[in-house]
N, C-alpha and C positions, 0 to 999 in steps of 0.2 A: 808693695803686695800685689801681689798678681789677681786678677777679678779671676774668681772663680765661676765663670760662666759657662752652663752646663748646654752643650746642643743634646735637646730630646731627640731622641732616634724616634721618627716616623714609625709608627707599627706598620703593618702592610696591610693594606686593604683587602677585603677578604673577596675572592671574586664571587660576584655575583651570578646567583643560579639562573641562567640563560632558560629562560621561558621556553625556548623552543628544542629542550635537553628531551631526547628520547625515552621514554619508560624500558625498561628491562626486555620486557616482554616483546618487544617490536622485532627483536632480532631472533626470535623463537621460533622454531619449524612450525608448519600447521599443524603437524600433530602432539608436538608440546604445548602450542596454544592451545588447544583443544582441552587441554588437562586443567586450563586456568578456570578458576572460579570466577564470576561477573565483580563480586565484591573485591577481589585481589587485582584488576585491573587499575581501579581506582580513576574513573575515567571522568573527563570532566567535559563542558562543551565551549569553556573561554577558547579563543581565538582561533575556531573551526569553521568552516565553510557554513555548518548550520547556522552558527551564530549570526552570520551577517545576513543571510536569510532573513532570520526573525527580527533583526534592526531594521531590514528591509520592510517588513510588514506591518511591522506595528508605525511605521514613518508613515507608509498607504495609508492606515486606518485615521492616523491624527491628523494628516491632510484632509481627512474627510469629515473632521471633527468628532470622531468615536473615541472616546475615553477608554480605552483600555487596551490593555498591556498582557495576555495570558503569562502566566508563570510555566517555565519548561524546564523539564526533567528527563534523563536517560533512562530506558528502560527496556526488555525483551524485544518490544514491538512498538509499531506507531499506535497511539490510540489517545481517544479523550474520552475520560469515565464521566457517565453520566452523574450532573450533580457538582462537578467539579471544573472551574474555570480557567482550565491547563492543559497543558499538550505533553504526552510521553511521546519521548524522538527515539527511535530505534537505536537502540546503542552503536553499532558499528558506524553512526553517521559520527562519531567522535574522534577517529583515526583512520587514515588512508590504509593502514596494515589490515585493520578491522575488518574495513570495506571489501580486500582482495579476498580475504577468509570468508566473509561473506559470498560473494561470487564464484569461490570454489565449491562453497558447500550449496547452494541454492541457484547459480548458472545465473544468478543476474544479481544487481544490487537496487534493492526498491528506493527509489529519489537519490540514485547514482548519478545522477546528471542535473545542472543547475534549472533545465526546462521541466524535469518529472519532480525535482525538490520543490521547487515554487506550486506546483500544482498539489502537491501533498500538502504543502505547510498551507496553501489558502484553504483547501479542505478543514483541515485541524483545525485550524483558526475559527472557521464558521460552526463547531461542536464545541469550542469553548468558548465563542461568544452566546451561543445559546444558549449553555448552561449558564454564564454570567449574566444576563438580561433576563432567565425563563422566557425565551421566545416562545416557545410550544405550546407556551399557555395561553398564548393570545387567538382570541377567536378566528380573526382574519387567516392569523398562521395554520391555524388548521382546517378552515376552508381552502387556502392554498394549498397546503401539501397533504393533509390527510390526519390521520389520527396515530399521534406521536408513541401513544401505549401499545396500539396495534404490534404483535409480536412479528419477527422476521418471520416470511412465510415457510412453510417446510417444502415445498415448488416453488424454486425461483426461474420465472419463464420471461425472460425480459422480450420485448418486442423490439429487434432491430431497426426497423424503421418508422418506428412512432416519434413524432416531434412536438410530443406533451412533454418533453424531457430535455433538457441540455444534456452535451456531452463535455465531459469534463476527464476524468478518470480514467475511462473506459470501461469495458464488459458493461456498459450500461450501467453503472452502478447507481444513478438517479434511480432508477428504477426499482431498486431493494426494498426500500423502506421511506417513508415521510422524512424520518431525519438525514438520510441520505441524500432524499429528495433537495431539501433544503440546502445541506452542505455543498452540495455540487453546484444547485444554484447560486449561492453566494460566493463560490471560486470563481465562475464565468463573470460574477458582477463587478469582480476587484479588478478585470480587465476595464480598459477605457470603456465608455457607454458609447462612443461612438462604434465601437467594435462589435459590441453585442448586440446593439440592433442592426445592423446590418446584418451580423451571421444568422439571426435568429429570427430576421423579419418576417412575419406571415407563420411564424411558429404560433402551437398555443403556450410553449413553453415562454417566448417572451412576455406573459401576463406575470407568469413567477418572478421573473427578473423587474420587471415594473414593480412587484409588489415589494421586493428587497430592496430596491430604490428609496420606494418612501418610507421603509421601515428604518433605513438607515439613516435617512435625514431625522426621523423623528428620534434616534437615538446620539443626534450630535449633542455634545455638551453634557449627557447624561451621563450618571455613575453607575457602575453595574451594582445591581442587588445582591449579587454572590460574589464573594471577595476572599473565599478561605485558599490557602495555599499548599494545599495538604498534594502529598508525593504519594502517588499510589503504585505500588512495587515497581519502587527507583533500584538501579545494577546496586547502588552502593548496600545493599540489605539484601542484597539476590546471592546466596552459596550455590547456586546451581555452576556446574561445569560448564563450557561454551560445547564440549560434547553431546553432553544431557542435552541441551538447549536446541541443537540441529537434530538431535535423535527425534526428540518430539515434536518439532516443525516439519522435518522431512514425514513424520507419522501421519500430521495433517493431511497430507496429499494421497493416502494412500487411499486404495479401494477396500472398502468394507467388505464388499462381496461383487468383485468382479464379474460374478454369474447374471447380475443384476441386469446387465445390459447387454446379455446374449442375442435376447428375443430381436432388439434394434440391429446387432449386425446381422443376424440373420434375415434380416428384411434387407439388407443392403448386397450380401453376399448368398448364395447356394451352397447348398450339403453335397461334397465329394462324391459322386457315382462313378464306379468299375466302369471302365471301357469309355471315359466320357473326359478329353483331354481339355483341362482349364487350367489356367494361371491359379495358382495357390492366394487366397485374401491376406495372407501374411507376405508373400511376395510383393502385392500389390500395393498394400499400405506401404511397404518400404522403399518402392520407387518413388509416391507422391508424397513421401514423409516431409521432405524439404520444402514442396510447397503449401501443405498442410500447416507444417511449424511457421512459416512467413503469415500465411492468410491470418491464423490464429492470433498472432504474435503483434503484428504489427494494424490489422483492421480492429481487433478487438482486444488488444495491448493485455492480451493474458500472460501472467508467469513464466518466464521460458521454463523454470524447471518443472513447472506444473506440465506444461503443452507436452515436453521431453517425457515426463514419467509416464503422462497416459497414454501415448502413439507407444511406447515400449509394450504397455501392459496390453492394448487393444491387439498389437500385434501377436505377441504371446498367445494370447485368447482366441484370435483366428485360427494360429495354429493346433490351438489344443482342440477345439471344433472342428477342423478337419475342413471350414470355410475354403470355395474357390467365386472367383470370378464369374459371374452367368450371364451380365448386363455388358453395355459396354463402359470402356473407361471413363467416358463423360459422365454418363449417370450415375456410376458408381463413387466416382470423386465427388461430385453435390449431394450425395446421399452419405457419405462417410463424413464429410465436414458437417453436418447437422450432428449426425452420431458424435461427433469428436466435443462440439460445442456444447452439447446436453450434458456429457458426462462433466466436461472442465465445470459449467456452471454450477452443477449439481455438489462436485466438491467445494467452490467457491462459497455455496449456499450455506453448506455444513459448516463449513470453517468459520463463516460470518457470524452462526451463531455464538461461537466461543470467543472470538476477538473482533467487536465489532470495532470500525475505523471511530 
């Protein structure tokens, strides 16, 4: 009798879903992508550049004995909420396609290169660490950095030549508030000790770095006091469209009252008078615009979109006021730079009142 052996046919294996499979919205045009809601993008931080940076900073803290690993999530902006030992990551960091859209809409990607991303992450880790260990409640912390409950100033006048503060993120951010002073100082402290000792030798800011160094030694091996894992404004629950997000973001940099700076512009330029041939102020500003932009973006690390927008508005306002150049170009250029910095810092201060890092 013949054996009735059956050969069981092997079922074809289901193809594994590739982790690198791109979401469908990647291939949309910018106009189509802007109509998408945040929650529909289904974004994740897994296997992204930002994920690698987070792991690296956590390892750096572990090597220093600091037992703290803040939770992270995606939101519309970079921030670390008060009382929450975590960090919200700007949504566009989740995918190169979103970073390209951010660049088109805002002229720049905040954190878009490795160096800038490291600076931001160290700054945000500092805020999360502050929340986790309630550092601002310490007497020496307050003596070193100031009152953390002090409201952000209505007028933010940085002193570029001051050596009382470290320089890290740009536009003299450490000077804006005690909590930002701590975050910037911590971010610099994360660099090798030999480097920050050398860079800040002779600066009063070195005392702040030395305090942070002692403080981190005290925290070695200590568990955080606050360990909640709250997610504030995650994109997964955000039904706002990208178009509305960018409309609001651009509006934050608008002049509420452009005429508020008329007096400053009139101090730089003169009023047009019949019979006197003078270069129009609007023409002069257009001529020096590339130099002003380089200075403001490189020296002060101000956002390109903001710089471009302010210069466009100043040119328009000079035209409306019919202003002319009545001093040397050298003097006018120096005075104009001062006015531009004043306007830019005022806008950043106003923005910071709503969106603190």
